[in-house]
Backbone as XML, in Angstrom:
<?xml version="1.0"?>
<chain id="A" units="angstrom">
  <residue number="1" name="MET">
    <atom name="N" x="36.290" y="-83.806" z="-77.290"/>
    <atom name="CA" x="36.910" y="-83.702" z="-75.991"/>
    <atom name="C" x="37.206" y="-82.226" z="-75.721"/>
  </residue>
  <residue number="2" name="PRO">
    <atom name="N" x="36.926" y="-81.743" z="-74.516"/>
    <atom name="CA" x="37.217" y="-80.339" z="-74.186"/>
    <atom name="C" x="38.726" y="-80.067" z="-74.210"/>
  </residue>
  <residue number="3" name="THR">
    <atom name="N" x="39.095" y="-78.875" z="-74.601"/>
    <atom name="CA" x="40.491" y="-78.466" z="-74.642"/>
    <atom name="C" x="40.667" y="-77.249" z="-73.752"/>
  </residue>
  <residue number="4" name="LEU">
    <atom name="N" x="41.673" y="-77.303" z="-72.908"/>
    <atom name="CA" x="41.991" y="-76.167" z="-72.055"/>
    <atom name="C" x="42.581" y="-75.061" z="-72.921"/>
  </residue>
  <residue number="5" name="ARG">
    <atom name="N" x="41.999" y="-73.893" z="-72.869"/>
    <atom name="CA" x="42.449" y="-72.757" z="-73.681"/>
    <atom name="C" x="42.854" y="-71.598" z="-72.782"/>
  </residue>
  <residue number="6" name="TRP">
    <atom name="N" x="43.911" y="-70.904" z="-73.159"/>
    <atom name="CA" x="44.306" y="-69.656" z="-72.524"/>
    <atom name="C" x="44.971" y="-68.801" z="-73.581"/>
  </residue>
  <residue number="7" name="LEU">
    <atom name="N" x="45.222" y="-67.556" z="-73.250"/>
    <atom name="CA" x="45.647" y="-66.554" z="-74.216"/>
    <atom name="C" x="46.851" y="-66.971" z="-75.058"/>
  </residue>
  <residue number="8" name="THR">
    <atom name="N" x="47.889" y="-67.492" z="-74.451"/>
    <atom name="CA" x="49.134" y="-67.811" z="-75.171"/>
    <atom name="C" x="49.296" y="-69.313" z="-75.426"/>
  </residue>
  <residue number="9" name="ARG">
    <atom name="N" x="48.221" y="-70.077" z="-75.389"/>
    <atom name="CA" x="48.287" y="-71.531" z="-75.481"/>
    <atom name="C" x="49.043" y="-72.015" z="-76.717"/>
  </residue>
  <residue number="10" name="ASP">
    <atom name="N" x="48.765" y="-71.443" z="-77.873"/>
    <atom name="CA" x="49.398" y="-71.930" z="-79.102"/>
    <atom name="C" x="50.920" y="-71.848" z="-79.034"/>
  </residue>
  <residue number="11" name="GLU">
    <atom name="N" x="51.451" y="-70.790" z="-78.443"/>
    <atom name="CA" x="52.917" y="-70.675" z="-78.270"/>
    <atom name="C" x="53.401" y="-71.625" z="-77.188"/>
  </residue>
  <residue number="12" name="ASP">
    <atom name="N" x="52.648" y="-71.711" z="-76.101"/>
    <atom name="CA" x="53.082" y="-72.466" z="-74.933"/>
    <atom name="C" x="53.166" y="-73.965" z="-75.186"/>
  </residue>
  <residue number="13" name="VAL">
    <atom name="N" x="52.283" y="-74.497" z="-76.020"/>
    <atom name="CA" x="52.322" y="-75.942" z="-76.276"/>
    <atom name="C" x="53.564" y="-76.342" z="-77.073"/>
  </residue>
  <residue number="14" name="ARG">
    <atom name="N" x="54.214" y="-75.381" z="-77.706"/>
    <atom name="CA" x="55.453" y="-75.661" z="-78.439"/>
    <atom name="C" x="56.705" y="-75.231" z="-77.662"/>
  </residue>
  <residue number="15" name="ALA">
    <atom name="N" x="56.520" y="-74.717" z="-76.457"/>
    <atom name="CA" x="57.646" y="-74.184" z="-75.688"/>
    <atom name="C" x="58.700" y="-75.240" z="-75.375"/>
  </residue>
  <residue number="16" name="ALA">
    <atom name="N" x="58.291" y="-76.461" z="-75.057"/>
    <atom name="CA" x="59.257" y="-77.511" z="-74.718"/>
    <atom name="C" x="60.161" y="-77.835" z="-75.898"/>
  </residue>
  <residue number="17" name="GLU">
    <atom name="N" x="59.612" y="-77.748" z="-77.118"/>
    <atom name="CA" x="60.414" y="-78.015" z="-78.314"/>
    <atom name="C" x="61.536" y="-76.997" z="-78.480"/>
  </residue>
  <residue number="18" name="LYS">
    <atom name="N" x="61.296" y="-75.778" z="-78.024"/>
    <atom name="CA" x="62.258" y="-74.692" z="-78.219"/>
    <atom name="C" x="63.393" y="-74.696" z="-77.199"/>
  </residue>
  <residue number="19" name="VAL">
    <atom name="N" x="63.246" y="-75.467" z="-76.127"/>
    <atom name="CA" x="64.303" y="-75.520" z="-75.119"/>
    <atom name="C" x="65.473" y="-76.299" z="-75.698"/>
  </residue>
  <residue number="20" name="PRO">
    <atom name="N" x="66.664" y="-75.703" z="-75.715"/>
    <atom name="CA" x="67.811" y="-76.419" z="-76.302"/>
    <atom name="C" x="68.268" y="-77.562" z="-75.402"/>
  </residue>
  <residue number="21" name="TYR">
    <atom name="N" x="68.823" y="-78.597" z="-76.015"/>
    <atom name="CA" x="69.436" y="-79.669" z="-75.235"/>
    <atom name="C" x="70.731" y="-79.146" z="-74.646"/>
  </residue>
  <residue number="22" name="ARG">
    <atom name="N" x="70.946" y="-79.419" z="-73.397"/>
    <atom name="CA" x="72.188" y="-79.025" z="-72.723"/>
    <atom name="C" x="72.823" y="-80.282" z="-72.120"/>
  </residue>
  <residue number="23" name="LEU">
    <atom name="N" x="74.109" y="-80.226" z="-71.936"/>
    <atom name="CA" x="74.807" y="-81.334" z="-71.300"/>
    <atom name="C" x="74.827" y="-81.135" z="-69.795"/>
  </residue>
  <residue number="24" name="LEU">
    <atom name="N" x="74.609" y="-82.215" z="-69.072"/>
    <atom name="CA" x="74.760" y="-82.169" z="-67.624"/>
    <atom name="C" x="76.230" y="-82.377" z="-67.313"/>
  </residue>
  <residue number="25" name="GLU">
    <atom name="N" x="76.772" y="-81.524" z="-66.488"/>
    <atom name="CA" x="78.182" y="-81.640" z="-66.115"/>
    <atom name="C" x="78.281" y="-81.962" z="-64.638"/>
  </residue>
  <residue number="26" name="GLU">
    <atom name="N" x="79.003" y="-83.015" z="-64.332"/>
    <atom name="CA" x="79.193" y="-83.395" z="-62.944"/>
    <atom name="C" x="80.198" y="-82.461" z="-62.280"/>
  </residue>
  <residue number="27" name="ASP">
    <atom name="N" x="79.909" y="-82.090" z="-61.049"/>
    <atom name="CA" x="80.841" y="-81.326" z="-60.232"/>
    <atom name="C" x="81.256" y="-82.237" z="-59.081"/>
  </residue>
  <residue number="28" name="PRO">
    <atom name="N" x="82.411" y="-82.916" z="-59.200"/>
    <atom name="CA" x="82.835" y="-83.886" z="-58.188"/>
    <atom name="C" x="82.918" y="-83.294" z="-56.780"/>
  </residue>
  <residue number="29" name="ALA">
    <atom name="N" x="83.179" y="-82.008" z="-56.688"/>
    <atom name="CA" x="83.266" y="-81.380" z="-55.365"/>
    <atom name="C" x="81.915" y="-81.386" z="-54.650"/>
  </residue>
  <residue number="30" name="LEU">
    <atom name="N" x="80.837" y="-81.473" z="-55.394"/>
    <atom name="CA" x="79.504" y="-81.476" z="-54.787"/>
    <atom name="C" x="78.934" y="-82.884" z="-54.636"/>
  </residue>
  <residue number="31" name="GLY">
    <atom name="N" x="79.647" y="-83.885" z="-55.165"/>
    <atom name="CA" x="79.163" y="-85.261" z="-55.105"/>
    <atom name="C" x="79.287" y="-85.845" z="-53.711"/>
  </residue>
  <residue number="32" name="TYR">
    <atom name="N" x="78.453" y="-86.869" z="-53.470"/>
    <atom name="CA" x="78.478" y="-87.552" z="-52.188"/>
    <atom name="C" x="77.963" y="-88.970" z="-52.388"/>
  </residue>
  <residue number="33" name="GLY">
    <atom name="N" x="78.573" y="-89.906" z="-51.737"/>
    <atom name="CA" x="78.077" y="-91.275" z="-51.761"/>
    <atom name="C" x="78.567" y="-92.059" z="-52.963"/>
  </residue>
  <residue number="34" name="ASP">
    <atom name="N" x="77.943" y="-93.200" z="-53.172"/>
    <atom name="CA" x="78.319" y="-94.133" z="-54.221"/>
    <atom name="C" x="77.822" y="-93.627" z="-55.574"/>
  </residue>
  <residue number="35" name="ARG">
    <atom name="N" x="78.728" y="-93.367" z="-56.498"/>
    <atom name="CA" x="78.374" y="-92.844" z="-57.829"/>
    <atom name="C" x="77.563" y="-93.851" z="-58.642"/>
  </residue>
  <residue number="36" name="ASP">
    <atom name="N" x="77.648" y="-95.139" z="-58.310"/>
    <atom name="CA" x="76.987" y="-96.175" z="-59.102"/>
    <atom name="C" x="75.513" y="-96.370" z="-58.747"/>
  </residue>
  <residue number="37" name="THR">
    <atom name="N" x="74.986" y="-95.595" z="-57.820"/>
    <atom name="CA" x="73.578" y="-95.763" z="-57.447"/>
    <atom name="C" x="72.632" y="-95.187" z="-58.499"/>
  </residue>
  <residue number="38" name="GLY">
    <atom name="N" x="73.133" y="-94.267" z="-59.322"/>
    <atom name="CA" x="72.285" y="-93.664" z="-60.345"/>
    <atom name="C" x="71.512" y="-92.456" z="-59.856"/>
  </residue>
  <residue number="39" name="ASN">
    <atom name="N" x="71.703" y="-92.074" z="-58.618"/>
    <atom name="CA" x="71.003" y="-90.906" z="-58.081"/>
    <atom name="C" x="71.710" y="-89.627" z="-58.500"/>
  </residue>
  <residue number="40" name="MET">
    <atom name="N" x="70.928" y="-88.585" z="-58.719"/>
    <atom name="CA" x="71.491" y="-87.295" z="-59.111"/>
    <atom name="C" x="70.744" y="-86.172" z="-58.413"/>
  </residue>
  <residue number="41" name="LEU">
    <atom name="N" x="71.464" y="-85.139" z="-58.102"/>
    <atom name="CA" x="70.877" y="-83.886" z="-57.667"/>
    <atom name="C" x="71.329" y="-82.861" z="-58.698"/>
  </residue>
  <residue number="42" name="ILE">
    <atom name="N" x="70.374" y="-82.274" z="-59.388"/>
    <atom name="CA" x="70.701" y="-81.356" z="-60.477"/>
    <atom name="C" x="70.363" y="-79.941" z="-60.038"/>
  </residue>
  <residue number="43" name="GLN">
    <atom name="N" x="71.343" y="-79.073" z="-60.123"/>
    <atom name="CA" x="71.137" y="-77.675" z="-59.783"/>
    <atom name="C" x="71.039" y="-76.885" z="-61.080"/>
  </residue>
  <residue number="44" name="GLY">
    <atom name="N" x="69.956" y="-76.154" z="-61.247"/>
    <atom name="CA" x="69.781" y="-75.356" z="-62.455"/>
    <atom name="C" x="68.313" y="-75.166" z="-62.774"/>
  </residue>
  <residue number="45" name="ASP">
    <atom name="N" x="68.052" y="-74.606" z="-63.908"/>
    <atom name="CA" x="66.685" y="-74.394" z="-64.357"/>
    <atom name="C" x="66.025" y="-75.751" z="-64.610"/>
  </residue>
  <residue number="46" name="ASN">
    <atom name="N" x="64.876" y="-75.993" z="-63.996"/>
    <atom name="CA" x="64.274" y="-77.326" z="-64.112"/>
    <atom name="C" x="63.828" y="-77.656" z="-65.530"/>
  </residue>
  <residue number="47" name="LEU">
    <atom name="N" x="63.446" y="-76.673" z="-66.318"/>
    <atom name="CA" x="63.046" y="-76.943" z="-67.699"/>
    <atom name="C" x="64.246" y="-77.430" z="-68.513"/>
  </residue>
  <residue number="48" name="GLU">
    <atom name="N" x="65.382" y="-76.776" z="-68.348"/>
    <atom name="CA" x="66.593" y="-77.204" z="-69.054"/>
    <atom name="C" x="67.082" y="-78.557" z="-68.539"/>
  </residue>
  <residue number="49" name="ALA">
    <atom name="N" x="66.951" y="-78.789" z="-67.244"/>
    <atom name="CA" x="67.381" y="-80.070" z="-66.672"/>
    <atom name="C" x="66.521" y="-81.219" z="-67.196"/>
  </residue>
  <residue number="50" name="LEU">
    <atom name="N" x="65.221" y="-81.011" z="-67.283"/>
    <atom name="CA" x="64.346" y="-82.055" z="-67.817"/>
    <atom name="C" x="64.707" y="-82.393" z="-69.255"/>
  </residue>
  <residue number="51" name="LYS">
    <atom name="N" x="64.967" y="-81.367" z="-70.037"/>
    <atom name="CA" x="65.339" y="-81.586" z="-71.444"/>
    <atom name="C" x="66.670" y="-82.338" z="-71.531"/>
  </residue>
  <residue number="52" name="ALA">
    <atom name="N" x="67.605" y="-82.025" z="-70.640"/>
    <atom name="CA" x="68.910" y="-82.697" z="-70.637"/>
    <atom name="C" x="68.792" y="-84.165" z="-70.239"/>
  </residue>
  <residue number="53" name="LEU">
    <atom name="N" x="67.783" y="-84.516" z="-69.456"/>
    <atom name="CA" x="67.597" y="-85.900" z="-69.020"/>
    <atom name="C" x="66.937" y="-86.782" z="-70.085"/>
  </residue>
  <residue number="54" name="LEU">
    <atom name="N" x="66.224" y="-86.171" z="-71.014"/>
    <atom name="CA" x="65.471" y="-86.935" z="-72.012"/>
    <atom name="C" x="66.290" y="-87.969" z="-72.782"/>
  </residue>
  <residue number="55" name="PRO">
    <atom name="N" x="67.462" y="-87.614" z="-73.305"/>
    <atom name="CA" x="68.202" y="-88.624" z="-74.088"/>
    <atom name="C" x="68.582" y="-89.865" z="-73.273"/>
  </residue>
  <residue number="56" name="TYR">
    <atom name="N" x="68.669" y="-89.733" z="-71.975"/>
    <atom name="CA" x="69.108" y="-90.833" z="-71.125"/>
    <atom name="C" x="67.948" y="-91.604" z="-70.488"/>
  </residue>
  <residue number="57" name="TYR">
    <atom name="N" x="66.836" y="-90.915" z="-70.200"/>
    <atom name="CA" x="65.785" y="-91.526" z="-69.384"/>
    <atom name="C" x="64.386" y="-91.486" z="-70.007"/>
  </residue>
  <residue number="58" name="ALA">
    <atom name="N" x="64.254" y="-91.103" z="-71.244"/>
    <atom name="CA" x="62.929" y="-91.035" z="-71.871"/>
    <atom name="C" x="62.208" y="-92.377" z="-71.752"/>
  </residue>
  <residue number="59" name="GLY">
    <atom name="N" x="60.987" y="-92.328" z="-71.257"/>
    <atom name="CA" x="60.165" y="-93.519" z="-71.127"/>
    <atom name="C" x="60.599" y="-94.494" z="-70.058"/>
  </residue>
  <residue number="60" name="GLN">
    <atom name="N" x="61.482" y="-94.088" z="-69.146"/>
    <atom name="CA" x="62.021" y="-95.022" z="-68.154"/>
    <atom name="C" x="61.691" y="-94.677" z="-66.709"/>
  </residue>
  <residue number="61" name="VAL">
    <atom name="N" x="61.150" y="-93.513" z="-66.446"/>
    <atom name="CA" x="60.944" y="-93.081" z="-65.064"/>
    <atom name="C" x="59.624" y="-93.654" z="-64.543"/>
  </residue>
  <residue number="62" name="LYS">
    <atom name="N" x="59.697" y="-94.360" z="-63.423"/>
    <atom name="CA" x="58.524" y="-95.039" z="-62.868"/>
    <atom name="C" x="57.646" y="-94.117" z="-62.033"/>
  </residue>
  <residue number="63" name="CYS">
    <atom name="N" x="58.240" y="-93.174" z="-61.338"/>
    <atom name="CA" x="57.453" y="-92.307" z="-60.463"/>
    <atom name="C" x="58.015" y="-90.891" z="-60.505"/>
  </residue>
  <residue number="64" name="ILE">
    <atom name="N" x="57.131" y="-89.942" z="-60.726"/>
    <atom name="CA" x="57.506" y="-88.524" z="-60.737"/>
    <atom name="C" x="56.640" y="-87.821" z="-59.707"/>
  </residue>
  <residue number="65" name="TYR">
    <atom name="N" x="57.277" y="-87.068" z="-58.836"/>
    <atom name="CA" x="56.561" y="-86.252" z="-57.853"/>
    <atom name="C" x="57.012" y="-84.810" z="-58.053"/>
  </residue>
  <residue number="66" name="ILE">
    <atom name="N" x="56.074" y="-83.907" z="-58.272"/>
    <atom name="CA" x="56.427" y="-82.495" z="-58.401"/>
    <atom name="C" x="55.608" y="-81.673" z="-57.419"/>
  </residue>
  <residue number="67" name="ASP">
    <atom name="N" x="56.178" y="-80.588" z="-57.010"/>
    <atom name="CA" x="55.553" y="-79.664" z="-56.075"/>
    <atom name="C" x="55.696" y="-78.260" z="-56.662"/>
  </residue>
  <residue number="68" name="PRO">
    <atom name="N" x="54.920" y="-77.965" z="-57.723"/>
    <atom name="CA" x="55.065" y="-76.666" z="-58.389"/>
    <atom name="C" x="54.509" y="-75.542" z="-57.532"/>
  </residue>
  <residue number="69" name="PRO">
    <atom name="N" x="54.792" y="-74.305" z="-57.898"/>
    <atom name="CA" x="54.191" y="-73.181" z="-57.175"/>
    <atom name="C" x="52.665" y="-73.313" z="-57.179"/>
  </residue>
  <residue number="70" name="TYR">
    <atom name="N" x="52.072" y="-73.077" z="-56.037"/>
    <atom name="CA" x="50.615" y="-73.203" z="-55.905"/>
    <atom name="C" x="49.871" y="-72.013" z="-56.494"/>
  </residue>
  <residue number="71" name="ASN">
    <atom name="N" x="50.596" y="-70.951" z="-56.783"/>
    <atom name="CA" x="49.994" y="-69.721" z="-57.288"/>
    <atom name="C" x="49.008" y="-69.143" z="-56.268"/>
  </residue>
  <residue number="72" name="THR">
    <atom name="N" x="49.501" y="-68.976" z="-55.049"/>
    <atom name="CA" x="48.670" y="-68.539" z="-53.923"/>
    <atom name="C" x="48.411" y="-67.038" z="-53.899"/>
  </residue>
  <residue number="73" name="GLY">
    <atom name="N" x="49.164" y="-66.291" z="-54.692"/>
    <atom name="CA" x="49.036" y="-64.838" z="-54.652"/>
    <atom name="C" x="50.045" y="-64.215" z="-53.701"/>
  </residue>
  <residue number="74" name="SER">
    <atom name="N" x="50.923" y="-65.031" z="-53.134"/>
    <atom name="CA" x="51.926" y="-64.545" z="-52.187"/>
    <atom name="C" x="53.257" y="-64.288" z="-52.890"/>
  </residue>
  <residue number="75" name="ALA">
    <atom name="N" x="54.085" y="-63.479" z="-52.256"/>
    <atom name="CA" x="55.443" y="-63.256" z="-52.745"/>
    <atom name="C" x="56.403" y="-63.821" z="-51.707"/>
  </residue>
  <residue number="76" name="PHE">
    <atom name="N" x="57.303" y="-64.680" z="-52.144"/>
    <atom name="CA" x="58.289" y="-65.280" z="-51.261"/>
    <atom name="C" x="59.669" y="-64.754" z="-51.622"/>
  </residue>
  <residue number="77" name="GLU">
    <atom name="N" x="60.641" y="-65.046" z="-50.776"/>
    <atom name="CA" x="61.994" y="-64.532" z="-50.979"/>
    <atom name="C" x="62.596" y="-64.995" z="-52.309"/>
  </residue>
  <residue number="78" name="HIS">
    <atom name="N" x="62.376" y="-66.262" z="-52.686"/>
    <atom name="CA" x="63.037" y="-66.820" z="-53.859"/>
    <atom name="C" x="62.173" y="-66.890" z="-55.114"/>
  </residue>
  <residue number="79" name="TYR">
    <atom name="N" x="60.881" y="-66.677" z="-54.981"/>
    <atom name="CA" x="60.033" y="-66.661" z="-56.172"/>
    <atom name="C" x="58.712" y="-65.970" z="-55.873"/>
  </residue>
  <residue number="80" name="ASP">
    <atom name="N" x="58.100" y="-65.523" z="-56.927"/>
    <atom name="CA" x="56.801" y="-64.863" z="-56.838"/>
    <atom name="C" x="55.729" y="-65.909" z="-57.101"/>
  </residue>
  <residue number="81" name="ASP">
    <atom name="N" x="54.866" y="-66.128" z="-56.138"/>
    <atom name="CA" x="53.805" y="-67.119" z="-56.258"/>
    <atom name="C" x="52.486" y="-66.430" z="-56.613"/>
  </residue>
  <residue number="82" name="ASN">
    <atom name="N" x="52.592" y="-65.443" z="-57.472"/>
    <atom name="CA" x="51.432" y="-64.620" z="-57.803"/>
    <atom name="C" x="51.402" y="-64.362" z="-59.310"/>
  </residue>
  <residue number="83" name="LEU">
    <atom name="N" x="51.254" y="-65.428" z="-60.074"/>
    <atom name="CA" x="51.202" y="-65.278" z="-61.526"/>
    <atom name="C" x="49.753" y="-65.220" z="-61.995"/>
  </residue>
  <residue number="84" name="GLU">
    <atom name="N" x="49.531" y="-64.470" z="-63.038"/>
    <atom name="CA" x="48.226" y="-64.495" z="-63.680"/>
    <atom name="C" x="48.028" y="-65.922" z="-64.195"/>
  </residue>
  <residue number="85" name="HIS">
    <atom name="N" x="46.804" y="-66.415" z="-64.160"/>
    <atom name="CA" x="46.526" y="-67.820" z="-64.452"/>
    <atom name="C" x="47.142" y="-68.289" z="-65.777"/>
  </residue>
  <residue number="86" name="SER">
    <atom name="N" x="47.022" y="-67.510" z="-66.836"/>
    <atom name="CA" x="47.569" y="-67.952" z="-68.131"/>
    <atom name="C" x="49.091" y="-68.012" z="-68.093"/>
  </residue>
  <residue number="87" name="LYS">
    <atom name="N" x="49.741" y="-67.143" z="-67.312"/>
    <atom name="CA" x="51.208" y="-67.210" z="-67.192"/>
    <atom name="C" x="51.615" y="-68.452" z="-66.396"/>
  </residue>
  <residue number="88" name="TRP">
    <atom name="N" x="50.822" y="-68.802" z="-65.388"/>
    <atom name="CA" x="51.101" y="-70.010" z="-64.619"/>
    <atom name="C" x="50.981" y="-71.234" z="-65.531"/>
  </residue>
  <residue number="89" name="LEU">
    <atom name="N" x="49.928" y="-71.276" z="-66.345"/>
    <atom name="CA" x="49.769" y="-72.381" z="-67.288"/>
    <atom name="C" x="50.916" y="-72.426" z="-68.293"/>
  </residue>
  <residue number="90" name="ALA">
    <atom name="N" x="51.347" y="-71.254" z="-68.767"/>
    <atom name="CA" x="52.459" y="-71.180" z="-69.717"/>
    <atom name="C" x="53.750" y="-71.711" z="-69.092"/>
  </residue>
  <residue number="91" name="MET">
    <atom name="N" x="53.928" y="-71.513" z="-67.786"/>
    <atom name="CA" x="55.104" y="-72.012" z="-67.088"/>
    <atom name="C" x="55.008" y="-73.525" z="-66.886"/>
  </residue>
  <residue number="92" name="MET">
    <atom name="N" x="53.829" y="-74.017" z="-66.551"/>
    <atom name="CA" x="53.657" y="-75.433" z="-66.225"/>
    <atom name="C" x="53.624" y="-76.344" z="-67.456"/>
  </residue>
  <residue number="93" name="TRP">
    <atom name="N" x="53.009" y="-75.895" z="-68.526"/>
    <atom name="CA" x="52.777" y="-76.759" z="-69.690"/>
    <atom name="C" x="54.048" y="-77.443" z="-70.213"/>
  </residue>
  <residue number="94" name="PRO">
    <atom name="N" x="55.112" y="-76.688" z="-70.538"/>
    <atom name="CA" x="56.295" y="-77.369" z="-71.102"/>
    <atom name="C" x="56.938" y="-78.334" z="-70.110"/>
  </residue>
  <residue number="95" name="ARG">
    <atom name="N" x="56.880" y="-78.044" z="-68.832"/>
    <atom name="CA" x="57.453" y="-78.935" z="-67.839"/>
    <atom name="C" x="56.671" y="-80.250" z="-67.778"/>
  </residue>
  <residue number="96" name="LEU">
    <atom name="N" x="55.351" y="-80.145" z="-67.810"/>
    <atom name="CA" x="54.529" y="-81.356" z="-67.797"/>
    <atom name="C" x="54.719" y="-82.171" z="-69.074"/>
  </residue>
  <residue number="97" name="GLU">
    <atom name="N" x="54.908" y="-81.496" z="-70.185"/>
    <atom name="CA" x="55.171" y="-82.204" z="-71.448"/>
    <atom name="C" x="56.462" y="-83.022" z="-71.354"/>
  </residue>
  <residue number="98" name="LEU">
    <atom name="N" x="57.521" y="-82.410" z="-70.840"/>
    <atom name="CA" x="58.803" y="-83.112" z="-70.731"/>
    <atom name="C" x="58.723" y="-84.228" z="-69.695"/>
  </residue>
  <residue number="99" name="LEU">
    <atom name="N" x="58.014" y="-83.987" z="-68.613"/>
    <atom name="CA" x="57.838" y="-85.040" z="-67.612"/>
    <atom name="C" x="57.101" y="-86.235" z="-68.206"/>
  </residue>
  <residue number="100" name="ARG">
    <atom name="N" x="56.103" y="-85.969" z="-69.025"/>
    <atom name="CA" x="55.364" y="-87.050" z="-69.677"/>
    <atom name="C" x="56.291" y="-87.867" z="-70.575"/>
  </residue>
  <residue number="101" name="GLU">
    <atom name="N" x="57.225" y="-87.207" z="-71.249"/>
    <atom name="CA" x="58.170" y="-87.930" z="-72.101"/>
    <atom name="C" x="59.128" y="-88.794" z="-71.283"/>
  </residue>
  <residue number="102" name="LEU">
    <atom name="N" x="59.438" y="-88.371" z="-70.071"/>
    <atom name="CA" x="60.319" y="-89.160" z="-69.206"/>
    <atom name="C" x="59.599" y="-90.345" z="-68.571"/>
  </residue>
  <residue number="103" name="LEU">
    <atom name="N" x="58.302" y="-90.240" z="-68.414"/>
    <atom name="CA" x="57.510" y="-91.234" z="-67.697"/>
    <atom name="C" x="57.427" y="-92.562" z="-68.448"/>
  </residue>
  <residue number="104" name="ALA">
    <atom name="N" x="57.634" y="-93.647" z="-67.716"/>
    <atom name="CA" x="57.480" y="-94.988" z="-68.281"/>
    <atom name="C" x="55.998" y="-95.259" z="-68.539"/>
  </residue>
  <residue number="105" name="GLU">
    <atom name="N" x="55.732" y="-96.211" z="-69.408"/>
    <atom name="CA" x="54.344" y="-96.538" z="-69.740"/>
    <atom name="C" x="53.553" y="-96.953" z="-68.508"/>
  </residue>
  <residue number="106" name="ASP">
    <atom name="N" x="54.202" y="-97.645" z="-67.583"/>
    <atom name="CA" x="53.528" y="-98.070" z="-66.359"/>
    <atom name="C" x="53.877" y="-97.161" z="-65.171"/>
  </residue>
  <residue number="107" name="GLY">
    <atom name="N" x="54.393" y="-95.968" z="-65.468"/>
    <atom name="CA" x="54.756" y="-95.021" z="-64.424"/>
    <atom name="C" x="53.584" y="-94.161" z="-63.991"/>
  </residue>
  <residue number="108" name="SER">
    <atom name="N" x="53.815" y="-93.378" z="-62.945"/>
    <atom name="CA" x="52.775" y="-92.463" z="-62.471"/>
    <atom name="C" x="53.401" y="-91.122" z="-62.116"/>
  </residue>
  <residue number="109" name="ILE">
    <atom name="N" x="52.583" y="-90.094" z="-62.217"/>
    <atom name="CA" x="53.032" y="-88.750" z="-61.868"/>
    <atom name="C" x="52.121" y="-88.238" z="-60.761"/>
  </residue>
  <residue number="110" name="TRP">
    <atom name="N" x="52.723" y="-87.633" z="-59.752"/>
    <atom name="CA" x="52.010" y="-87.096" z="-58.599"/>
    <atom name="C" x="52.321" y="-85.612" z="-58.520"/>
  </residue>
  <residue number="111" name="VAL">
    <atom name="N" x="51.292" y="-84.810" z="-58.409"/>
    <atom name="CA" x="51.450" y="-83.353" z="-58.353"/>
    <atom name="C" x="50.838" y="-82.849" z="-57.064"/>
  </residue>
  <residue number="112" name="SER">
    <atom name="N" x="51.648" y="-82.187" z="-56.263"/>
    <atom name="CA" x="51.159" y="-81.565" z="-55.032"/>
    <atom name="C" x="50.709" y="-80.149" z="-55.392"/>
  </residue>
  <residue number="113" name="ILE">
    <atom name="N" x="49.417" y="-79.891" z="-55.279"/>
    <atom name="CA" x="48.869" y="-78.606" z="-55.677"/>
    <atom name="C" x="47.594" y="-78.365" z="-54.877"/>
  </residue>
  <residue number="114" name="ASP">
    <atom name="N" x="47.163" y="-77.120" z="-54.763"/>
    <atom name="CA" x="45.927" y="-76.840" z="-54.029"/>
    <atom name="C" x="44.795" y="-76.469" z="-54.974"/>
  </residue>
  <residue number="115" name="ASP">
    <atom name="N" x="43.712" y="-75.979" z="-54.439"/>
    <atom name="CA" x="42.510" y="-75.713" z="-55.236"/>
    <atom name="C" x="42.635" y="-74.539" z="-56.191"/>
  </residue>
  <residue number="116" name="ARG">
    <atom name="N" x="43.628" y="-73.681" z="-56.007"/>
    <atom name="CA" x="43.739" y="-72.512" z="-56.892"/>
    <atom name="C" x="44.051" y="-72.896" z="-58.323"/>
  </residue>
  <residue number="117" name="GLU">
    <atom name="N" x="44.940" y="-73.876" z="-58.507"/>
    <atom name="CA" x="45.365" y="-74.275" z="-59.856"/>
    <atom name="C" x="45.155" y="-75.764" z="-60.122"/>
  </residue>
  <residue number="118" name="GLY">
    <atom name="N" x="44.641" y="-76.494" z="-59.172"/>
    <atom name="CA" x="44.472" y="-77.943" z="-59.315"/>
    <atom name="C" x="43.572" y="-78.349" z="-60.456"/>
  </residue>
  <residue number="119" name="HIS">
    <atom name="N" x="42.593" y="-77.527" z="-60.767"/>
    <atom name="CA" x="41.651" y="-77.870" z="-61.838"/>
    <atom name="C" x="42.326" y="-77.750" z="-63.173"/>
  </residue>
</chain>
């Protein structure tokens, strides 16, 4: 089977393991609605947030939708969308690994991406 290779791949495939587990802390001042619905809005680094969700939701998420940077070569106010391809892969790999761990066996993952990085 073909394997996707890039310069820092060997380090990047272990990146998710190196992310420490963190506790999610509720901020009641930012809460809204019925707490028993199970819905959450998490503010913070998405890699750390995914790792924090694992102990509670591993293998239970039915649908995941992500809209990662398209890597268009543009610079925006809040992030640079102009990463060298291997750096983009290094950023995406650990997130996809953690998302896969959260995904239920009968779940699905949807990624909104364009032709620049879709392959």
